[in-house]
C-alpha positions in Angstrom: -176.4 34.9 -60.4 -175.3 31.5 -61.7 -174.8 29.0 -59.0 -172.7 25.9 -59.5 -171.3 27.1 -62.8 -167.8 25.8 -62.1 -169.1 22.4 -61.0 -171.0 22.0 -64.2 -167.9 23.0 -66.1 -165.8 20.4 -64.3 -168.5 17.7 -64.8 -168.5 18.5 -68.5 -164.7 18.3 -68.8 -164.8 15.0 -67.0 -167.4 13.7 -69.5 -165.3 15.0 -72.4 -162.2 13.3 -71.1 -164.1 10.0 -70.6 -165.5 10.3 -74.1 -162.0 11.0 -75.5 -160.8 7.8 -73.8 -163.7 5.8 -75.2 -163.1 7.2 -78.7 -159.4 6.3 -78.5 -160.4 2.7 -77.5 -162.8 2.5 -80.4 -160.1 3.8 -82.8 -157.8 1.0 -81.5 -160.5 -1.6 -82.0 -161.1 -0.3 -85.5 -157.5 -1.1 -86.4 -158.1 -4.7 -85.3 -161.4 -5.3 -87.0 -161.4 -6.4 -90.6 -163.8 -6.1 -93.5 -163.8 -8.0 -96.8 -164.6 -6.6 -100.2 -165.2 -8.8 -103.2 -165.6 -8.6 -106.9 -166.4 -10.9 -109.7 -168.4 -13.2 -107.5 -165.5 -13.7 -105.1 -162.8 -14.0 -107.8 -161.0 -11.1 -106.1 -161.1 -10.5 -102.4 -159.6 -7.5 -100.6 -159.3 -7.5 -96.8 -159.0 -4.1 -95.0 -159.1 -3.0 -91.4 -161.2 -0.3 -89.9 -158.6 2.3 -90.6 -158.9 1.7 -94.3 -155.6 -0.1 -94.6 -155.6 -2.9 -97.1 -154.2 -6.0 -95.4 -154.6 -8.6 -98.0 -155.5 -9.2 -101.7 -156.6 -12.6 -102.8 -157.0 -13.4 -106.5 -158.4 -16.7 -107.7 -156.1 -18.4 -110.3 -158.8 -18.8 -112.9 -159.4 -15.0 -113.1 -155.8 -14.4 -114.1 -155.8 -14.0 -117.9 -152.6 -12.6 -119.4 -154.7 -11.5 -122.4 -157.2 -9.6 -120.2 -155.2 -7.7 -117.6 -157.7 -4.9 -117.7 -160.5 -7.1 -116.4 -158.3 -8.2 -113.5 -157.4 -4.6 -112.7 -161.1 -3.6 -112.7 -161.9 -6.5 -110.4 -159.1 -5.5 -108.0 -160.3 -1.9 -108.1 -163.9 -2.9 -107.4 -163.0 -5.3 -104.6 -160.8 -2.6 -103.0 -163.5 0.0 -103.2 -166.0 -2.4 -101.8 -163.6 -3.1 -98.8 -163.0 0.6 -98.2 -166.7 1.3 -98.3 -167.3 -1.4 -95.7 -164.4 0.0 -93.6 -166.1 3.4 -93.7 -169.4 1.9 -92.6 -167.7 0.0 -89.8 -166.0 3.3 -88.7 -169.3 5.2 -88.8 -171.0 2.4 -86.8 -168.3 2.4 -84.1 -167.6 6.2 -84.0 -171.2 7.3 -84.7 -172.1 6.7 -81.1 -169.7 9.5 -80.1 -170.8 12.0 -82.8 -174.6 11.4 -82.2 -176.0 14.6 -80.8 -172.6 16.3 -81.3 -173.1 18.4 -84.4 -169.5 19.2 -85.1 -169.0 19.5 -88.9 -165.8 18.0 -90.2 -165.1 15.9 -87.1 -164.9 12.7 -89.1 
């Protein structure tokens, strides 16, 4: 016979609820944290938050060449991808503490 089965279940539920609250808090913090992606040696800078929303794009004047729009587009693309990659890393860092030891595929 299993003794204390219900108690364990309640304890587990409490832990899950606590973890859910902490995860929510971490998600909110992620929205406030920002990362910076750059390209062309800082010619283009893209600022994004932890939710992978681009907040700002800064382009240095000297990189704007009407005859070479393609290069500018490439730099913006590269800086954006850099920022999003950093946002991913930030999210993994902050949310990773919750998924450690929890092998749930497709959770994040």
